[in-house]
Every structure is written in C-alpha cells, then in structure tokens.
mmCIF file of the N, C-alpha and C atoms, coordinates in Angstrom:
data_MODEL
# 
_entry.id   MODEL 
# 
loop_
_atom_site.group_PDB 
_atom_site.id 
_atom_site.type_symbol 
_atom_site.label_atom_id 
_atom_site.label_alt_id 
_atom_site.label_comp_id 
_atom_site.label_asym_id 
_atom_site.label_entity_id 
_atom_site.label_seq_id 
_atom_site.pdbx_PDB_ins_code 
_atom_site.Cartn_x 
_atom_site.Cartn_y 
_atom_site.Cartn_z 
_atom_site.occupancy 
_atom_site.B_iso_or_equiv 
_atom_site.pdbx_formal_charge 
_atom_site.auth_seq_id 
_atom_site.auth_comp_id 
_atom_site.auth_asym_id 
_atom_site.auth_atom_id 
_atom_site.pdbx_PDB_model_num 
ATOM 1   N N  . MET A 1 1  ? 107.453 105.619 73.253  1.00 0.00 ? 1  MET A N  1 
ATOM 2   C CA . MET A 1 1  ? 106.248 104.830 73.384  1.00 0.00 ? 1  MET A CA 1 
ATOM 3   C C  . MET A 1 1  ? 105.924 104.653 74.867  1.00 0.00 ? 1  MET A C  1 
ATOM 4   N N  . LYS A 1 2  ? 104.713 104.952 75.214  1.00 0.00 ? 2  LYS A N  1 
ATOM 5   C CA . LYS A 1 2  ? 104.282 104.847 76.612  1.00 0.00 ? 2  LYS A CA 1 
ATOM 6   C C  . LYS A 1 2  ? 103.962 103.393 76.942  1.00 0.00 ? 2  LYS A C  1 
ATOM 7   N N  . MET A 1 3  ? 104.530 102.925 78.038  1.00 0.00 ? 3  MET A N  1 
ATOM 8   C CA . MET A 1 3  ? 104.311 101.546 78.477  1.00 0.00 ? 3  MET A CA 1 
ATOM 9   C C  . MET A 1 3  ? 102.986 101.454 79.238  1.00 0.00 ? 3  MET A C  1 
ATOM 10  N N  . PRO A 1 4  ? 102.236 100.381 79.031  1.00 0.00 ? 4  PRO A N  1 
ATOM 11  C CA . PRO A 1 4  ? 100.978 100.227 79.785  1.00 0.00 ? 4  PRO A CA 1 
ATOM 12  C C  . PRO A 1 4  ? 101.269 100.023 81.268  1.00 0.00 ? 4  PRO A C  1 
ATOM 13  N N  . GLN A 1 5  ? 100.375 100.549 82.074  1.00 0.00 ? 5  GLN A N  1 
ATOM 14  C CA . GLN A 1 5  ? 100.522 100.377 83.519  1.00 0.00 ? 5  GLN A CA 1 
ATOM 15  C C  . GLN A 1 5  ? 100.198 98.943  83.897  1.00 0.00 ? 5  GLN A C  1 
ATOM 16  N N  . THR A 1 6  ? 100.964 98.433  84.825  1.00 0.00 ? 6  THR A N  1 
ATOM 17  C CA . THR A 1 6  ? 100.659 97.110  85.355  1.00 0.00 ? 6  THR A CA 1 
ATOM 18  C C  . THR A 1 6  ? 100.218 97.262  86.792  1.00 0.00 ? 6  THR A C  1 
ATOM 19  N N  . ARG A 1 7  ? 99.334  96.412  87.190  1.00 0.00 ? 7  ARG A N  1 
ATOM 20  C CA . ARG A 1 7  ? 98.851  96.425  88.573  1.00 0.00 ? 7  ARG A CA 1 
ATOM 21  C C  . ARG A 1 7  ? 99.533  95.316  89.344  1.00 0.00 ? 7  ARG A C  1 
ATOM 22  N N  . THR A 1 8  ? 99.864  95.630  90.556  1.00 0.00 ? 8  THR A N  1 
ATOM 23  C CA . THR A 1 8  ? 100.428 94.604  91.419  1.00 0.00 ? 8  THR A CA 1 
ATOM 24  C C  . THR A 1 8  ? 99.416  94.275  92.499  1.00 0.00 ? 8  THR A C  1 
ATOM 25  N N  . ALA A 1 9  ? 99.339  93.021  92.813  1.00 0.00 ? 9  ALA A N  1 
ATOM 26  C CA . ALA A 1 9  ? 98.413  92.579  93.860  1.00 0.00 ? 9  ALA A CA 1 
ATOM 27  C C  . ALA A 1 9  ? 98.989  92.929  95.220  1.00 0.00 ? 9  ALA A C  1 
ATOM 28  N N  . ARG A 1 10 ? 98.138  93.366  96.090  1.00 0.00 ? 10 ARG A N  1 
ATOM 29  C CA . ARG A 1 10 ? 98.542  93.676  97.453  1.00 0.00 ? 10 ARG A CA 1 
ATOM 30  C C  . ARG A 1 10 ? 98.251  92.456  98.309  1.00 0.00 ? 10 ARG A C  1 
ATOM 31  N N  . VAL A 1 11 ? 99.278  91.910  98.892  1.00 0.00 ? 11 VAL A N  1 
ATOM 32  C CA . VAL A 1 11 ? 99.124  90.728  99.731  1.00 0.00 ? 11 VAL A CA 1 
ATOM 33  C C  . VAL A 1 11 ? 99.163  91.158  101.188 1.00 0.00 ? 11 VAL A C  1 
ATOM 34  N N  . VAL A 1 12 ? 98.145  90.788  101.913 1.00 0.00 ? 12 VAL A N  1 
ATOM 35  C CA . VAL A 1 12 ? 98.076  91.120  103.329 1.00 0.00 ? 12 VAL A CA 1 
ATOM 36  C C  . VAL A 1 12 ? 98.178  89.822  104.116 1.00 0.00 ? 12 VAL A C  1 
ATOM 37  N N  . THR A 1 13 ? 99.152  89.764  104.973 1.00 0.00 ? 13 THR A N  1 
ATOM 38  C CA . THR A 1 13 ? 99.334  88.580  105.796 1.00 0.00 ? 13 THR A CA 1 
ATOM 39  C C  . THR A 1 13 ? 98.686  88.819  107.150 1.00 0.00 ? 13 THR A C  1 
ATOM 40  N N  . ALA A 1 14 ? 97.765  87.955  107.500 1.00 0.00 ? 14 ALA A N  1 
ATOM 41  C CA . ALA A 1 14 ? 97.081  88.089  108.784 1.00 0.00 ? 14 ALA A CA 1 
ATOM 42  C C  . ALA A 1 14 ? 97.929  87.461  109.887 1.00 0.00 ? 14 ALA A C  1 
ATOM 43  N N  . SER A 1 15 ? 97.936  88.120  111.009 1.00 0.00 ? 15 SER A N  1 
ATOM 44  C CA . SER A 1 15 ? 98.646  87.573  112.164 1.00 0.00 ? 15 SER A CA 1 
ATOM 45  C C  . SER A 1 15 ? 97.765  86.541  112.862 1.00 0.00 ? 15 SER A C  1 
ATOM 46  N N  . ARG A 1 16 ? 98.356  85.812  113.743 1.00 0.00 ? 16 ARG A N  1 
ATOM 47  C CA . ARG A 1 16 ? 97.591  84.834  114.536 1.00 0.00 ? 16 ARG A CA 1 
ATOM 48  C C  . ARG A 1 16 ? 96.488  85.554  115.308 1.00 0.00 ? 16 ARG A C  1 
ATOM 49  N N  . GLN A 1 17 ? 96.802  86.735  115.834 1.00 0.00 ? 17 GLN A N  1 
ATOM 50  C CA . GLN A 1 17 ? 95.818  87.516  116.581 1.00 0.00 ? 17 GLN A CA 1 
ATOM 51  C C  . GLN A 1 17 ? 94.647  87.906  115.676 1.00 0.00 ? 17 GLN A C  1 
ATOM 52  N N  . ASP A 1 18 ? 94.939  88.298  114.429 1.00 0.00 ? 18 ASP A N  1 
ATOM 53  C CA . ASP A 1 18 ? 93.873  88.627  113.477 1.00 0.00 ? 18 ASP A CA 1 
ATOM 54  C C  . ASP A 1 18 ? 92.999  87.405  113.205 1.00 0.00 ? 18 ASP A C  1 
ATOM 55  N N  . ASP A 1 19 ? 93.648  86.252  113.008 1.00 0.00 ? 19 ASP A N  1 
ATOM 56  C CA . ASP A 1 19 ? 92.897  85.018  112.766 1.00 0.00 ? 19 ASP A CA 1 
ATOM 57  C C  . ASP A 1 19 ? 91.988  84.677  113.941 1.00 0.00 ? 19 ASP A C  1 
ATOM 58  N N  . GLU A 1 20 ? 92.509  84.820  115.149 1.00 0.00 ? 20 GLU A N  1 
ATOM 59  C CA . GLU A 1 20 ? 91.714  84.525  116.347 1.00 0.00 ? 20 GLU A CA 1 
ATOM 60  C C  . GLU A 1 20 ? 90.520  85.463  116.447 1.00 0.00 ? 20 GLU A C  1 
ATOM 61  N N  . MET A 1 21 ? 90.721  86.752  116.114 1.00 0.00 ? 21 MET A N  1 
ATOM 62  C CA . MET A 1 21 ? 89.624  87.710  116.161 1.00 0.00 ? 21 MET A CA 1 
ATOM 63  C C  . MET A 1 21 ? 88.549  87.317  115.148 1.00 0.00 ? 21 MET A C  1 
ATOM 64  N N  . ARG A 1 22 ? 88.951  86.915  113.957 1.00 0.00 ? 22 ARG A N  1 
ATOM 65  C CA . ARG A 1 22 ? 87.982  86.527  112.932 1.00 0.00 ? 22 ARG A CA 1 
ATOM 66  C C  . ARG A 1 22 ? 87.207  85.269  113.338 1.00 0.00 ? 22 ARG A C  1 
ATOM 67  N N  . LEU A 1 23 ? 87.898  84.308  113.912 1.00 0.00 ? 23 LEU A N  1 
ATOM 68  C CA . LEU A 1 23 ? 87.209  83.107  114.399 1.00 0.00 ? 23 LEU A CA 1 
ATOM 69  C C  . LEU A 1 23 ? 86.216  83.456  115.501 1.00 0.00 ? 23 LEU A C  1 
ATOM 70  N N  . HIS A 1 24 ? 86.599  84.373  116.378 1.00 0.00 ? 24 HIS A N  1 
ATOM 71  C CA . HIS A 1 24 ? 85.709  84.821  117.450 1.00 0.00 ? 24 HIS A CA 1 
ATOM 72  C C  . HIS A 1 24 ? 84.476  85.513  116.856 1.00 0.00 ? 24 HIS A C  1 
ATOM 73  N N  . MET A 1 25 ? 84.675  86.346  115.840 1.00 0.00 ? 25 MET A N  1 
ATOM 74  C CA . MET A 1 25 ? 83.547  87.023  115.195 1.00 0.00 ? 25 MET A CA 1 
ATOM 75  C C  . MET A 1 25 ? 82.591  86.005  114.580 1.00 0.00 ? 25 MET A C  1 
ATOM 76  N N  . LEU A 1 26 ? 83.137  84.992  113.911 1.00 0.00 ? 26 LEU A N  1 
ATOM 77  C CA . LEU A 1 26 ? 82.285  83.950  113.331 1.00 0.00 ? 26 LEU A CA 1 
ATOM 78  C C  . LEU A 1 26 ? 81.480  83.229  114.407 1.00 0.00 ? 26 LEU A C  1 
ATOM 79  N N  . ALA A 1 27 ? 82.131  82.889  115.511 1.00 0.00 ? 27 ALA A N  1 
ATOM 80  C CA . ALA A 1 27 ? 81.443  82.189  116.599 1.00 0.00 ? 27 ALA A CA 1 
ATOM 81  C C  . ALA A 1 27 ? 80.329  83.049  117.182 1.00 0.00 ? 27 ALA A C  1 
ATOM 82  N N  . CYS A 1 28 ? 80.597  84.327  117.376 1.00 0.00 ? 28 CYS A N  1 
ATOM 83  C CA . CYS A 1 28 ? 79.575  85.231  117.922 1.00 0.00 ? 28 CYS A CA 1 
ATOM 84  C C  . CYS A 1 28 ? 78.395  85.361  116.965 1.00 0.00 ? 28 CYS A C  1 
ATOM 85  N N  . ALA A 1 29 ? 78.689  85.494  115.679 1.00 0.00 ? 29 ALA A N  1 
ATOM 86  C CA . ALA A 1 29 ? 77.619  85.622  114.690 1.00 0.00 ? 29 ALA A CA 1 
ATOM 87  C C  . ALA A 1 29 ? 76.795  84.337  114.614 1.00 0.00 ? 29 ALA A C  1 
ATOM 88  N N  . ARG A 1 30 ? 77.459  83.192  114.692 1.00 0.00 ? 30 ARG A N  1 
ATOM 89  C CA . ARG A 1 30 ? 76.732  81.913  114.657 1.00 0.00 ? 30 ARG A CA 1 
ATOM 90  C C  . ARG A 1 30 ? 75.844  81.742  115.879 1.00 0.00 ? 30 ARG A C  1 
ATOM 91  N N  . SER A 1 31 ? 76.233  82.367  117.000 1.00 0.00 ? 31 SER A N  1 
ATOM 92  C CA . SER A 1 31 ? 75.414  82.254  118.208 1.00 0.00 ? 31 SER A CA 1 
ATOM 93  C C  . SER A 1 31 ? 74.271  83.267  118.222 1.00 0.00 ? 31 SER A C  1 
ATOM 94  N N  . GLY A 1 32 ? 74.179  84.089  117.165 1.00 0.00 ? 32 GLY A N  1 
ATOM 95  C CA . GLY A 1 32 ? 73.049  85.001  117.047 1.00 0.00 ? 32 GLY A CA 1 
ATOM 96  C C  . GLY A 1 32 ? 73.339  86.465  117.297 1.00 0.00 ? 32 GLY A C  1 
ATOM 97  N N  . GLU A 1 33 ? 74.558  86.802  117.647 1.00 0.00 ? 33 GLU A N  1 
ATOM 98  C CA . GLU A 1 33 ? 74.885  88.214  117.888 1.00 0.00 ? 33 GLU A CA 1 
ATOM 99  C C  . GLU A 1 33 ? 74.910  88.958  116.553 1.00 0.00 ? 33 GLU A C  1 
ATOM 100 N N  . SER A 1 34 ? 74.385  90.170  116.540 1.00 0.00 ? 34 SER A N  1 
ATOM 101 C CA . SER A 1 34 ? 74.359  90.948  115.302 1.00 0.00 ? 34 SER A CA 1 
ATOM 102 C C  . SER A 1 34 ? 75.763  91.423  114.942 1.00 0.00 ? 34 SER A C  1 
ATOM 103 N N  . SER A 1 35 ? 75.987  91.647  113.651 1.00 0.00 ? 35 SER A N  1 
ATOM 104 C CA . SER A 1 35 ? 77.302  92.113  113.217 1.00 0.00 ? 35 SER A CA 1 
ATOM 105 C C  . SER A 1 35 ? 77.606  93.498  113.777 1.00 0.00 ? 35 SER A C  1 
ATOM 106 N N  . GLY A 1 36 ? 76.586  94.340  113.911 1.00 0.00 ? 36 GLY A N  1 
ATOM 107 C CA . GLY A 1 36 ? 76.795  95.663  114.497 1.00 0.00 ? 36 GLY A CA 1 
ATOM 108 C C  . GLY A 1 36 ? 77.272  95.579  115.929 1.00 0.00 ? 36 GLY A C  1 
ATOM 109 N N  . SER A 1 37 ? 76.672  94.688  116.687 1.00 0.00 ? 37 SER A N  1 
ATOM 110 C CA . SER A 1 37 ? 77.070  94.490  118.079 1.00 0.00 ? 37 SER A CA 1 
ATOM 111 C C  . SER A 1 37 ? 78.501  93.967  118.170 1.00 0.00 ? 37 SER A C  1 
ATOM 112 N N  . ILE A 1 38 ? 78.847  93.022  117.293 1.00 0.00 ? 38 ILE A N  1 
ATOM 113 C CA . ILE A 1 38 ? 80.208  92.480  117.286 1.00 0.00 ? 38 ILE A CA 1 
ATOM 114 C C  . ILE A 1 38 ? 81.205  93.588  116.966 1.00 0.00 ? 38 ILE A C  1 
ATOM 115 N N  . GLY A 1 39 ? 80.917  94.374  115.938 1.00 0.00 ? 39 GLY A N  1 
ATOM 116 C CA . GLY A 1 39 ? 81.809  95.470  115.556 1.00 0.00 ? 39 GLY A CA 1 
ATOM 117 C C  . GLY A 1 39 ? 81.998  96.479  116.669 1.00 0.00 ? 39 GLY A C  1 
ATOM 118 N N  . ARG A 1 40 ? 80.908  96.865  117.315 1.00 0.00 ? 40 ARG A N  1 
ATOM 119 C CA . ARG A 1 40 ? 81.013  97.836  118.420 1.00 0.00 ? 40 ARG A CA 1 
ATOM 120 C C  . ARG A 1 40 ? 81.837  97.270  119.568 1.00 0.00 ? 40 ARG A C  1 
ATOM 121 N N  . ARG A 1 41 ? 81.628  96.003  119.885 1.00 0.00 ? 41 ARG A N  1 
ATOM 122 C CA . ARG A 1 41 ? 82.364  95.392  120.986 1.00 0.00 ? 41 ARG A CA 1 
ATOM 123 C C  . ARG A 1 41 ? 83.864  95.322  120.697 1.00 0.00 ? 41 ARG A C  1 
ATOM 124 N N  . LEU A 1 42 ? 84.220  95.197  119.417 1.00 0.00 ? 42 LEU A N  1 
ATOM 125 C CA . LEU A 1 42 ? 85.627  95.137  119.025 1.00 0.00 ? 42 LEU A CA 1 
ATOM 126 C C  . LEU A 1 42 ? 86.205  96.519  118.706 1.00 0.00 ? 42 LEU A C  1 
ATOM 127 N N  . ASN A 1 43 ? 85.421  97.565  118.999 1.00 0.00 ? 43 ASN A N  1 
ATOM 128 C CA . ASN A 1 43 ? 85.830  98.944  118.707 1.00 0.00 ? 43 ASN A CA 1 
ATOM 129 C C  . ASN A 1 43 ? 86.123  99.149  117.227 1.00 0.00 ? 43 ASN A C  1 
ATOM 130 N N  . LYS A 1 44 ? 85.294  98.542  116.393 1.00 0.00 ? 44 LYS A N  1 
ATOM 131 C CA . LYS A 1 44 ? 85.382  98.681  114.941 1.00 0.00 ? 44 LYS A CA 1 
ATOM 132 C C  . LYS A 1 44 ? 84.075  99.293  114.470 1.00 0.00 ? 44 LYS A C  1 
ATOM 133 N N  . GLY A 1 45 ? 83.993  99.593  113.199 1.00 0.00 ? 45 GLY A N  1 
ATOM 134 C CA . GLY A 1 45 ? 82.761  100.113 112.638 1.00 0.00 ? 45 GLY A CA 1 
ATOM 135 C C  . GLY A 1 45 ? 81.658  99.070  112.698 1.00 0.00 ? 45 GLY A C  1 
ATOM 136 N N  . THR A 1 46 ? 80.424  99.520  112.599 1.00 0.00 ? 46 THR A N  1 
ATOM 137 C CA . THR A 1 46 ? 79.299  98.596  112.736 1.00 0.00 ? 46 THR A CA 1 
ATOM 138 C C  . THR A 1 46 ? 79.200  97.614  111.575 1.00 0.00 ? 46 THR A C  1 
ATOM 139 N N  . SER A 1 47 ? 79.797  97.924  110.427 1.00 0.00 ? 47 SER A N  1 
ATOM 140 C CA . SER A 1 47 ? 79.753  96.986  109.298 1.00 0.00 ? 47 SER A CA 1 
ATOM 141 C C  . SER A 1 47 ? 80.993  96.094  109.231 1.00 0.00 ? 47 SER A C  1 
ATOM 142 N N  . PHE A 1 48 ? 81.954  96.299  110.126 1.00 0.00 ? 48 PHE A N  1 
ATOM 143 C CA . PHE A 1 48 ? 83.216  95.558  110.088 1.00 0.00 ? 48 PHE A CA 1 
ATOM 144 C C  . PHE A 1 48 ? 83.002  94.047  110.133 1.00 0.00 ? 48 PHE A C  1 
ATOM 145 N N  . ALA A 1 49 ? 82.225  93.561  111.073 1.00 0.00 ? 49 ALA A N  1 
ATOM 146 C CA . ALA A 1 49 ? 82.018  92.117  111.222 1.00 0.00 ? 49 ALA A CA 1 
ATOM 147 C C  . ALA A 1 49 ? 81.255  91.553  110.030 1.00 0.00 ? 49 ALA A C  1 
ATOM 148 N N  . ARG A 1 50 ? 80.243  92.264  109.574 1.00 0.00 ? 50 ARG A N  1 
ATOM 149 C CA . ARG A 1 50 ? 79.446  91.789  108.434 1.00 0.00 ? 50 ARG A CA 1 
ATOM 150 C C  . ARG A 1 50 ? 80.317  91.623  107.195 1.00 0.00 ? 50 ARG A C  1 
ATOM 151 N N  . VAL A 1 51 ? 81.134  92.620  106.902 1.00 0.00 ? 51 VAL A N  1 
ATOM 152 C CA . VAL A 1 51 ? 81.998  92.579  105.721 1.00 0.00 ? 51 VAL A CA 1 
ATOM 153 C C  . VAL A 1 51 ? 83.072  91.503  105.875 1.00 0.00 ? 51 VAL A C  1 
ATOM 154 N N  . THR A 1 52 ? 83.671  91.413  107.055 1.00 0.00 ? 52 THR A N  1 
ATOM 155 C CA . THR A 1 52 ? 84.720  90.417  107.294 1.00 0.00 ? 52 THR A CA 1 
ATOM 156 C C  . THR A 1 52 ? 84.175  89.001  107.148 1.00 0.00 ? 52 THR A C  1 
ATOM 157 N N  . ILE A 1 53 ? 83.030  88.727  107.747 1.00 0.00 ? 53 ILE A N  1 
ATOM 158 C CA . ILE A 1 53 ? 82.432  87.396  107.662 1.00 0.00 ? 53 ILE A CA 1 
ATOM 159 C C  . ILE A 1 53 ? 82.058  87.074  106.215 1.00 0.00 ? 53 ILE A C  1 
ATOM 160 N N  . ALA A 1 54 ? 81.536  88.053  105.492 1.00 0.00 ? 54 ALA A N  1 
ATOM 161 C CA . ALA A 1 54 ? 81.190  87.829  104.085 1.00 0.00 ? 54 ALA A CA 1 
ATOM 162 C C  . ALA A 1 54 ? 82.433  87.505  103.255 1.00 0.00 ? 54 ALA A C  1 
ATOM 163 N N  . ARG A 1 55 ? 83.535  88.176  103.532 1.00 0.00 ? 55 ARG A N  1 
ATOM 164 C CA . ARG A 1 55 ? 84.778  87.897  102.798 1.00 0.00 ? 55 ARG A CA 1 
ATOM 165 C C  . ARG A 1 55 ? 85.302  86.498  103.108 1.00 0.00 ? 55 ARG A C  1 
ATOM 166 N N  . ILE A 1 56 ? 85.228  86.101  104.362 1.00 0.00 ? 56 ILE A N  1 
ATOM 167 C CA . ILE A 1 56 ? 85.664  84.751  104.741 1.00 0.00 ? 56 ILE A CA 1 
ATOM 168 C C  . ILE A 1 56 ? 84.782  83.714  104.051 1.00 0.00 ? 56 ILE A C  1 
ATOM 169 N N  . ARG A 1 57 ? 83.477  83.931  104.101 1.00 0.00 ? 57 ARG A N  1 
ATOM 170 C CA . ARG A 1 57 ? 82.525  83.015  103.462 1.00 0.00 ? 57 ARG A CA 1 
ATOM 171 C C  . ARG A 1 57 ? 82.793  82.906  101.960 1.00 0.00 ? 57 ARG A C  1 
ATOM 172 N N  . ASP A 1 58 ? 82.991  84.039  101.301 1.00 0.00 ? 58 ASP A N  1 
ATOM 173 C CA . ASP A 1 58 ? 83.225  84.034  99.860  1.00 0.00 ? 58 ASP A CA 1 
ATOM 174 C C  . ASP A 1 58 ? 84.524  83.315  99.500  1.00 0.00 ? 58 ASP A C  1 
ATOM 175 N N  . ALA A 1 59 ? 85.571  83.526  100.296 1.00 0.00 ? 59 ALA A N  1 
ATOM 176 C CA . ALA A 1 59 ? 86.837  82.826  100.058 1.00 0.00 ? 59 ALA A CA 1 
ATOM 177 C C  . ALA A 1 59 ? 86.667  81.328  100.283 1.00 0.00 ? 59 ALA A C  1 
ATOM 178 N N  . ASP A 1 60 ? 85.914  80.969  101.301 1.00 0.00 ? 60 ASP A N  1 
ATOM 179 C CA . ASP A 1 60 ? 85.652  79.558  101.592 1.00 0.00 ? 60 ASP A CA 1 
ATOM 180 C C  . ASP A 1 60 ? 84.903  78.910  100.427 1.00 0.00 ? 60 ASP A C  1 
ATOM 181 N N  . LEU A 1 61 ? 83.888  79.597  99.918  1.00 0.00 ? 61 LEU A N  1 
ATOM 182 C CA . LEU A 1 61 ? 83.125  79.080  98.781  1.00 0.00 ? 61 LEU A CA 1 
ATOM 183 C C  . LEU A 1 61 ? 84.012  78.901  97.549  1.00 0.00 ? 61 LEU A C  1 
ATOM 184 N N  . ALA A 1 62 ? 84.899  79.850  97.313  1.00 0.00 ? 62 ALA A N  1 
ATOM 185 C CA . ALA A 1 62 ? 85.754  79.819  96.126  1.00 0.00 ? 62 ALA A CA 1 
ATOM 186 C C  . ALA A 1 62 ? 86.832  78.746  96.199  1.00 0.00 ? 62 ALA A C  1 
ATOM 187 N N  . GLU A 1 63 ? 87.303  78.445  97.396  1.00 0.00 ? 63 GLU A N  1 
ATOM 188 C CA . GLU A 1 63 ? 88.479  77.594  97.516  1.00 0.00 ? 63 GLU A CA 1 
ATOM 189 C C  . GLU A 1 63 ? 88.241  76.220  98.137  1.00 0.00 ? 63 GLU A C  1 
ATOM 190 N N  . SER A 1 64 ? 87.094  75.992  98.739  1.00 0.00 ? 64 SER A N  1 
ATOM 191 C CA . SER A 1 64 ? 86.912  74.747  99.488  1.00 0.00 ? 64 SER A CA 1 
ATOM 192 C C  . SER A 1 64 ? 86.759  73.514  98.605  1.00 0.00 ? 64 SER A C  1 
ATOM 193 N N  . GLY A 1 65 ? 86.169  73.677  97.433  1.00 0.00 ? 65 GLY A N  1 
ATOM 194 C CA . GLY A 1 65 ? 85.910  72.524  96.583  1.00 0.00 ? 65 GLY A CA 1 
ATOM 195 C C  . GLY A 1 65 ? 84.682  71.735  97.004  1.00 0.00 ? 65 GLY A C  1 
ATOM 196 N N  . GLU A 1 66 ? 84.042  72.157  98.080  1.00 0.00 ? 66 GLU A N  1 
ATOM 197 C CA . GLU A 1 66 ? 82.830  71.484  98.555  1.00 0.00 ? 66 GLU A CA 1 
ATOM 198 C C  . GLU A 1 66 ? 81.601  72.108  97.910  1.00 0.00 ? 66 GLU A C  1 
ATOM 199 N N  . ASP A 1 67 ? 80.501  71.393  97.983  1.00 0.00 ? 67 ASP A N  1 
ATOM 200 C CA . ASP A 1 67 ? 79.226  71.906  97.515  1.00 0.00 ? 67 ASP A CA 1 
ATOM 201 C C  . ASP A 1 67 ? 78.901  73.182  98.282  1.00 0.00 ? 67 ASP A C  1 
ATOM 202 N N  . SER A 1 68 ? 78.437  74.207  97.569  1.00 0.00 ? 68 SER A N  1 
ATOM 203 C CA . SER A 1 68 ? 78.191  75.494  98.225  1.00 0.00 ? 68 SER A CA 1 
ATOM 204 C C  . SER A 1 68 ? 77.158  75.395  99.345  1.00 0.00 ? 68 SER A C  1 
ATOM 205 N N  . ALA A 1 69 ? 76.160  74.545  99.195  1.00 0.00 ? 69 ALA A N  1 
ATOM 206 C CA . ALA A 1 69 ? 75.155  74.392  100.257 1.00 0.00 ? 69 ALA A CA 1 
ATOM 207 C C  . ALA A 1 69 ? 75.792  73.864  101.536 1.00 0.00 ? 69 ALA A C  1 
ATOM 208 N N  . GLN A 1 70 ? 76.752  72.954  101.388 1.00 0.00 ? 70 GLN A N  1 
ATOM 209 C CA . GLN A 1 70 ? 77.449  72.415  102.563 1.00 0.00 ? 70 GLN A CA 1 
ATOM 210 C C  . GLN A 1 70 ? 78.266  73.499  103.254 1.00 0.00 ? 70 GLN A C  1 
ATOM 211 N N  . VAL A 1 71 ? 78.918  74.335  102.468 1.00 0.00 ? 71 VAL A N  1 
ATOM 212 C CA . VAL A 1 71 ? 79.734  75.412  103.036 1.00 0.00 ? 71 VAL A CA 1 
ATOM 213 C C  . VAL A 1 71 ? 78.844  76.435  103.729 1.00 0.00 ? 71 VAL A C  1 
ATOM 214 N N  . LEU A 1 72 ? 77.786  76.853  103.050 1.00 0.00 ? 72 LEU A N  1 
ATOM 215 C CA . LEU A 1 72 ? 76.936  77.926  103.569 1.00 0.00 ? 72 LEU A CA 1 
ATOM 216 C C  . LEU A 1 72 ? 76.209  77.559  104.854 1.00 0.00 ? 72 LEU A C  1 
ATOM 217 N N  . ARG A 1 73 ? 75.960  76.297  105.085 1.00 0.00 ? 73 ARG A N  1 
ATOM 218 C CA . ARG A 1 73 ? 75.237  75.934  106.311 1.00 0.00 ? 73 ARG A CA 1 
ATOM 219 C C  . ARG A 1 73 ? 76.054  76.211  107.571 1.00 0.00 ? 73 ARG A C  1 
ATOM 220 N N  . HIS A 1 74 ? 77.354  76.433  107.415 1.00 0.00 ? 74 HIS A N  1 
ATOM 221 C CA . HIS A 1 74 ? 78.214  76.736  108.558 1.00 0.00 ? 74 HIS A CA 1 
ATOM 222 C C  . HIS A 1 74 ? 78.369  78.235  108.805 1.00 0.00 ? 74 HIS A C  1 
ATOM 223 N N  . TYR A 1 75 ? 77.741  79.038  107.972 1.00 0.00 ? 75 TYR A N  1 
ATOM 224 C CA . TYR A 1 75 ? 77.829  80.489  108.116 1.00 0.00 ? 75 TYR A CA 1 
ATOM 225 C C  . TYR A 1 75 ? 76.482  81.048  108.539 1.00 0.00 ? 75 TYR A C  1 
ATOM 226 N N  . PRO A 1 76 ? 76.510  82.049  109.396 1.00 0.00 ? 76 PRO A N  1 
ATOM 227 C CA . PRO A 1 76 ? 75.255  82.655  109.849 1.00 0.00 ? 76 PRO A CA 1 
ATOM 228 C C  . PRO A 1 76 ? 74.663  83.553  108.774 1.00 0.00 ? 76 PRO A C  1 
ATOM 229 N N  . GLN A 1 77 ? 73.378  83.774  108.878 1.00 0.00 ? 77 GLN A N  1 
ATOM 230 C CA . GLN A 1 77 ? 72.755  84.841  108.110 1.00 0.00 ? 77 GLN A CA 1 
ATOM 231 C C  . GLN A 1 77 ? 73.079  86.105  108.884 1.00 0.00 ? 77 GLN A C  1 
ATOM 232 N N  . VAL A 1 78 ? 74.042  86.861  108.417 1.00 0.00 ? 78 VAL A N  1 
ATOM 233 C CA . VAL A 1 78 ? 74.550  88.000  109.174 1.00 0.00 ? 78 VAL A CA 1 
ATOM 234 C C  . VAL A 1 78 ? 73.546  89.136  109.147 1.00 0.00 ? 78 VAL A C  1 
ATOM 235 N N  . THR A 1 79 ? 73.261  89.664  110.337 1.00 0.00 ? 79 THR A N  1 
ATOM 236 C CA . THR A 1 79 ? 72.360  90.804  110.465 1.00 0.00 ? 79 THR A CA 1 
ATOM 237 C C  . THR A 1 79 ? 73.146  92.015  110.926 1.00 0.00 ? 79 THR A C  1 
ATOM 238 N N  . SER A 1 80 ? 72.647  93.183  110.570 1.00 0.00 ? 80 SER A N  1 
ATOM 239 C CA . SER A 1 80 ? 73.344  94.430  110.936 1.00 0.00 ? 80 SER A CA 1 
ATOM 240 C C  . SER A 1 80 ? 73.146  94.803  112.373 1.00 0.00 ? 80 SER A C  1 
# 
C-alpha cells in the first residue's frame, strides 16, 4: 500500500541583519521611495522590496489582532 505524501513546512529564520534590512525598506517606502528604487539600491530585483513589504504587511494583518484599517495606515502604498 502506497503511503500518502506529507508536506513539511520550511521554516526560515531571519537574522538580525535581515530584520534591519526589512525595517530599512519599510522606512524608505514610507518616505516615498519606489520599491524598484529600493530593490536596485540593495542589489536585489526590482520587485524584491514590493514583495517583501507585502509579505510583512500580510503577516502583520494576520497576526496583530488589530483592526485592519489601523494596521494598513502604517504601510505605504507600494509603487514599482
């Protein structure tokens, strides 16, 4: 009898340096810098900052327990 495949979750632990980079990206985006510009400056792809900020925002919305409008007002409208 063939056993069903199970999936294992991949856990990625961010370093302090990774956290600092993400906070810096958020600050730059909040000050009006485009995500493409942030990505290029960090020697990453042009969509890197946009995707990273969206993932942080989505995790914040899912886990904060606060009203979504309150959470979203702290995030920029990310532009490419």
